[in-house]
C-alpha positions in Angstrom: 4.0 -14.8 -13.3 5.4 -14.0 -9.9 6.4 -10.6 -8.5 10.2 -9.8 -8.5 12.3 -8.3 -5.8 12.0 -5.0 -7.7 8.2 -5.1 -7.4 8.4 -6.0 -3.8 10.8 -3.1 -3.2 8.3 -0.7 -4.7 5.5 -2.0 -2.4 7.7 -1.9 0.6 8.9 1.6 -0.1 5.4 3.1 -0.5 3.6 1.0 2.1 6.2 1.3 4.8 6.1 -1.3 7.6 4.0 -0.7 10.7 4.2 -3.4 13.4 1.1 -2.1 15.2 -2.3 -1.8 13.6 -3.4 1.6 12.4 -6.1 3.2 10.3 -5.0 4.1 6.9 -6.1 7.3 5.0 -9.2 5.4 3.8 -10.1 4.5 7.4 -9.2 0.8 7.1 -7.3 -1.1 9.9 -3.9 -1.9 8.4 -0.7 -3.6 9.6 2.7 -4.6 8.3 3.3 -3.6 4.7 -0.3 -2.6 4.0 -2.1 -5.8 5.0 -5.8 -5.3 5.8 -7.3 -8.7 6.0 -8.7 -9.5 9.5 -6.8 -6.6 11.0 -8.3 -5.1 14.1 -7.3 -2.4 16.6 -4.5 -3.5 19.0 -3.0 -6.1 16.6 0.8 -6.3 16.5 3.4 -8.2 14.4 7.1 -8.9 14.5 9.3 -7.8 11.6 9.6 -11.4 10.5 5.8 -11.9 10.6 5.3 -8.7 8.5 7.8 -10.0 5.9 6.1 -13.4 5.8 2.6 -11.8 5.6 3.7 -9.7 2.6 5.2 -12.6 0.7 2.2 -14.8 1.5 -0.3 -12.2 0.3 1.6 -11.7 -3.0 0.3 -15.1 -4.2 -3.2 -13.8 -4.0 -2.5 -10.5 -5.8 -0.3 -12.1 -8.4 -3.3 -14.3 -9.1 -5.6 -11.4 -9.7 -3.2 -9.9 -12.3 -2.6 -13.3 -13.9 -6.3 -14.0 -14.1 -7.5 -10.6 -15.4 -4.8 -9.6 -17.8 -5.2 -11.6 -21.1 -2.1 -10.4 -22.8 1.6 -11.1 -22.2 3.4 -8.8 -19.8 7.0 -8.3 -19.1 8.3 -8.5 -15.5 8.3 -4.7 -15.0 4.7 -4.4 -16.2 3.6 -7.3 -14.0 5.3 -5.9 -11.0 3.7 -2.5 -11.4 0.3 -4.0 -11.7 0.7 -6.3 -8.7 1.7 -3.2 -6.6 -1.3 -1.3 -8.0 -3.8 -4.1 -7.2 -2.3 -4.7 -3.8 -2.9 -1.0 -2.9 -6.3 -0.6 -4.6 -7.9 -4.1 -4.7 -8.9 -6.4 -7.5 -12.4 -5.0 -7.9 -10.9 -1.7 -9.0 -8.8 -3.4 -11.6 -11.6 -5.6 -12.9 -13.8 -2.5 -13.6 -11.1 -0.1 -14.7 -10.2 1.5 -18.0 -6.7 0.6 -17.1 -7.5 -3.1 -17.5 -9.2 -2.4 -20.8 -6.2 -0.5 -22.1 -3.8 -3.3 -21.1 -5.9 -6.1 -22.6 -6.2 -4.0 -25.8 -2.4 -3.5 -25.8 -2.9 0.2 -25.7 0.5 0.5 -24.0 0.8 4.2 -24.5 -2.1 5.1 -22.3 -1.4 2.6 -19.5 0.9 4.9 -17.5 -1.8 7.7 -17.6 -4.4 5.2 -16.4 -2.2 4.0 -13.5 -1.7 7.6 -12.4 -5.4 8.5 -12.3 -5.9 6.5 -9.1 -4.4 8.9 -6.6 -7.3 9.4 -4.1 -8.1 7.9 -0.7 -11.4 8.8 1.0 -12.1 11.1 -2.0 -9.0 13.2 -1.4 -5.9 13.4 -3.6 -2.9 12.3 -1.5 0.7 13.2 -2.2 1.9 9.7 -1.3 -0.5 8.2 -3.8 0.6 10.6 -6.5 4.2 9.5 -5.9 3.3 5.8 -5.7 1.3 5.9 -9.0 4.2 7.8 -10.7 6.6 5.1 -9.5 4.3 2.3 -10.7 3.9 4.1 -14.1 7.6 4.4 -14.5 8.2 0.7 -13.5 5.5 -0.3 -16.0 7.5 1.5 -18.7 10.7 -0.1 -17.5 12.1 3.2 -16.3 13.9 4.2 -13.0 11.3 4.8 -10.2 13.5 4.9 -7.1 13.8 8.6 -6.9 10.1 9.3 -7.0 
């Protein structure tokens, strides 16, 4: 599967776009829409480069979800999980109760499992609470834009 425009919209909303490298709440150098690979202090992008980088990186994160999830997903579910993995990384998904619940088709508990991941640097962050709520709503096929 591939992420939809709806899924990209969620990522863009919560990541925002920074054209100059900055340290995120977890202390990691970040640029564009949350890109962290090979980013160092002083790096800059144009808006076009940031858009290209996000689309290019989606191939990798779609792959993680496609490889780890062993059951069929609908587009909303897939989009929510790609957003989650883009923000938290594939190793967190691979070792999570969330993945176990998904692969066991325990759909009822998945939104709760998504929302558990609301900390950066050991601290609960309001932005992560909102993002996880939006991802949980998207997973359920509900309206998330007002979160």
